[in-house]
N, C-alpha and C positions, 0 to 999 in steps of 0.2 A: 592418665592418657595425655598426651601433648596434643594443643591444637595449634600449634605453630605452621604456618604455611608450608605444604608438602606433606605434612603427617597428620592429617586430620582425619577423624572416622566418628561422624556423627549423624543422626536422623532428626531430620526437620520435620515437625508435624503441625501442618497449618490447619485452619479451618476446613478449606477446601482446597482442591488442587486441579488443575487443568493438565492432563497429559499430553495434549495436542490433538485428541480426539473428543475425550470424555471428560465431564466435570466429576470429580470423586470426592468423598468424604471418607473420613476414618483412615487415611492413607498418609504415610511417611515418605519423605525422599532421604535416601540414603547418600551421605555426601562423604568421598573419599578423595583427599589431596585436591580439593578445589573442583571437583567434578561431580555431576549426579552419577552415582553407580548403579542406581535401581530405585524400585518403589516397592512397598510393602504395606499391606495392613496393618494398622497400628495395634491390633491384637494378635500380631505373628511376629513382631520384632525381636530379634534374638537376644536371648539373657544377658543382662548386663548391658545392654546398649545405651549409650548416651544420646538422651532425647531432648530436644528443644523445640516446645511448642510456640507456635506463631500465631499471632491474631490477622487474619486475612487469607487470600487466595495465592498460591503459587502457580506461575504459568511460564511458558516461554513468553519471551518478549513479542512485540507486535511487530508485524510486518507490512509496511506501508509501500504499496507499489506506485504511489503517486505524490512526490514531496518536491514541489518546485523549489522551496526555499526554507530558511529558519536562521535566527540568529543574525537578522539584519543582511543576509547574504540571499541572493536569487541565482540560481544556476546559469540562467541567460547571461546575466551582466558579470557574474565572476566565475566563467568556466575554467576553474584552476583546481588542482589537487586540495590547496589549502581552502578554498571556497567550499568544496565538496565536504571536506572535513569539518568545517564549521557548521554547515546543515546537518551533518549525520549526528555530530555531538550534541548540538541542540535538541534534536528529536530524542535521542538518547535520555535525556534528563526527564523525559514524560513517558518513558517505556518504550520507545520504538527502537529496538535493537537489529532490526534488518530493513533495508528500505531500497527503493529505485530512485535516485535523483532524476527528476524529471525537466528536459528541456522543451520548451515551447516553441511555436513556430517564429521564425527570426530569419534574419540574413543567413545565406549559406556558410559564410565564416563562422557564425556562433555555434552552428552545430558541429563543424569540423573541430573548432577549439574545445567543445564540450565533450566530443569524443576522445580527444587527446588527454583531455584531464581525465576522463573516465579509465583510461589505458592505465594510468599511473594509480588512481585511487581505488580501483576494484579490488575487493579482499580486505580493505582497511575501513575501520571505524564502522562496520556493519554495512558496508556499501556492498550490496549483491547484485549489481547490474544497473542498467540505465532504461529509463522510459523516454522514448521520442515521441512526444506529443505533436503531431503536425511536422511539416509544413503541408502535407499532403491531404487536406481537409477540403470541406465546403466554404466559401465566403459567406454564403447565408446562413451557416449554423457555425460560425467562427467563435462567437462568444467574445471573450477580451483578446483572442489572438489577432495580431495586425494583419489586415487583409492584403495589404501590399507585398507580404512575404508569402502568402499562399501560394502554392505552385503544385503542378502535377509531379507524382513520384518520377524520379529520375535516377540516372546513372551515379550521379554525384552520392546521393544518399545510399543507394545500394553498395557503393565501394564502401561507404564508412562503416556501414552494418557489416559487411562481410570482413572487414579488418577487425571487429569487435568479437564476431564469431570465431574467426581464427584463432582469437586468443581465448575461446570458451567463455568469454564474457556474456551473461545473459543479457538479451536484448528483449524490450516489449516496446512495440510501435503501434501508436494510435492513427489510423488513416480513415478516410471517407471512401466509401466504394466509388464514387464519382472522382476521387483524386487519383485512382490507380487504374491501370490498364488489365484487361483479361489476362491472368497468369501471374501477376506481379504478386499477390498475396501466396500463392502456391510456391513461388519461387522462395520468398523469404521463410514460409514455413518449412521447405526442405532445408534451409540453413540453419534450423532449428530457433528461428525467431518466433516469439509469441506475438501474434498480430489481433489488435482489438478494433473494432469499429466505433467510430466517435466523430464528433463534430461533422454530422453528415445531415443533409436533407433528402436522403434517398428514401424510398418507400420500401415496402417488402420486396416486391419483384426484383430489386437492384441490390438489396442485400442479402438475399438467400444465397445467390451465387458466390459472395464473399465467404459466407459461412461454410459452403461446399468445398471452397479452396483451403479451408483450414482456419480461418479466424475463430477465436475461441473465448473472446472477450467483448464486451460492450463498455466502453469509458463513460464513466460518470451517468449512470442511467438517468433519464428524464433531461439532463442539462445538456445543452449542444446538439439536439438530435429532432428529428422530425417527430411529431406528437401522434397519438394514437386517436383517431377519430372513428365514426361507425362504419365508414366503407373502406377505410385505410389504416392498417394497424400502425403503419410508420415504423420508423427505429424502434420506438418505446414498445410498442405491442410485440414485434418482431423480436425483439430482445427477450421479453418475458415469456413468450412461448417456447423460445428456443432451449436448447442443452448447454449453450455457451454460459461462461461466467458474466456477472453484472458487476461493475464497480459502484459503490454508492457514496455520495458526500452526505452525511447524515448530522449537519450542523443545525439544522431547523431554519435554514435560510434558502438553500438551494432547492430543497424538495420538501413538501408538506409531509409531516409526519404520517399521516392518512394514507398518502400515495405510497411511502415506504413499506407500510404494513400490507397494503393491497398487493404490491409486486412481491414481497416476500411470500405471502400466502399462495399467490398465483403460479410460481415456479414449478414446472413439471418434474424437475429433479432436485433433490436435496443438496444442500451445500454448493450451491453455485452462485451465491453473494459474496460479495468482498467489500468490506470497508476500507475507503482511502480518505487520506485527510485534505488532499489536494492543496496543502499548507504553502502558505507565501512567507516571506521574510519576517513578517509581524511576529510569527510565532516566536518568543524567545528574544524577540528585538524591537526596534522602534515601531511606532503606530503607523508609520508610512513608508513607501518605498517608490522608487522610480521604475517604470515600465515603459518600453518603447519611447522614452523622453518626456512620459507624463508622469504626475504623481498619483499613486493609489493610497487611499487613506482608510484608516479604518474607523468606522462609525456605527455604534450600537452592535457590535460583534459581526459587522459585515464589511468587506473591503469593498470599496467603491472606486471605479476607474473615471477618466475623464467625461465618458458618456453617461456617467449615473448608474452603470450596471455593474453586477458582480464580478469581480476580478481575483477568481481563487478563494481560498477560504483561510478563516483564521481559528483553526481547530486543531487539537492533538488528537492521536488515536485513542489515548486515555480517555479524554471527555467524549470522544465518539461512542465508545464502548459503553460508557458510563451513560450516556443518554439514550443508548439502545435498551439497554437493560431497565433503566429506571424510569424513563418516560414513555418509551414504546413498548414496553414490557415483553419484549422479545426475550425466550429464554437464554440464560447466560451462557449455557454451553453453545447454543447456536450461534449467538453474538462472537463469542471467544473464537469459534470455527473462521467466521468471517473475517476476523481481524489476525489471524495467526495462519491456520493449517488451509483454509481455502485458497488465500493467495500464494503460498508455497506450492500447493498443489498445482495450480495454474502454471507457475514458473518451473515447475520440477525440482522444487528445493527442499521438499519436506523433510529430508533427513538431516539437513544443515540447519534449518531455521526452525523447524515446528516441531520439535521433540525435546522431550526432557533426558533421555538417555545420552549418557555421555556429553551433555551440554556443560558449558564452564558456567559456573555460577554467575559470571559477570554479565551473562545474557538470560538470566533466569529472574523473574520479577516477584514480589511480593506486593500484591495491590491491597490497599488499606481496605477494612470491612466497608468504609465509606464510599469507595470506588473512587475517590479524587485524589488520591496519591499513590505514588509506588516508591519502593525501595527494592534495591537488588540483592540477591541471596549472598552475594559476596560481602556486604555489609552486614549479614546477620551473625557472622561468625566472628 
């Protein structure tokens, strides 16, 4: 049998396999001409099949819906197709095969440039849309976002979002309820935009109408939002009690592991948690970068800004998944859903980024038994 590209017929048999929903054992992947053609129990393989055993876990690549930068590049400061390619290719080395590059609060021109770059870069290098985080947020809960650029939702942003949606480019936008007028979220949702609540100081009474208008995500739960106290659930409690998705930074610095465990256990609906990296240019790049004209530097695994506060994260999706499984002891199947199928479901991209069937081998991972390194199935042949 020839194994030359374009004429392959082989079964890959790993220790474990995640098919996008379930973690399976004793299951092999049928590879034909560089694509996954199906799955089978290892006990039911065709007579005479060529089988290659692999040590580790086969899975679709990770889908990261919040990536600010990588490889020394920040989307805000290099809003070009070339910059986006660098970011995406950097994270691909660590198993992220689909992502939403994220532009944060900045001058209006920066957002316009970021949108123009996305028009050209969408569909390349695993770029599956854009995450616009701010500028329509709360100054009180701005985090590392620059207060001088925070502003209410306006027709300028609406026009840019409409241009993206007219091209069927997926858009995720994080807003604070106090940063939008009544009906703004509903308008965005009608356009097919996924709206997230984040960087907000609002309480439950102000957040619930935003959910009723169609917001379906809370951005980095616990961080950049009003906290839960005995007589006011705040954004944190409202998020946990809701059926919306919640994204999580799980680097051990942004949120205590015990709080992550608590929130995961408390959700009323399963599979509504999403792991994000919130990665900055230091991932795969130098240990410091410029943000708003000031240096952010890496110290003890944390990114510190001029105020001494956290400014994004220095972690990959692979490291996040390993932490959740090994240190928080969350079941591997649930963690993989948080890193792949849950974000895909949120964005309506399940069939394109969270399935093995018909997937290209260059987008399928083999995670080593240690959980600390990845290869691509295209490298296995």
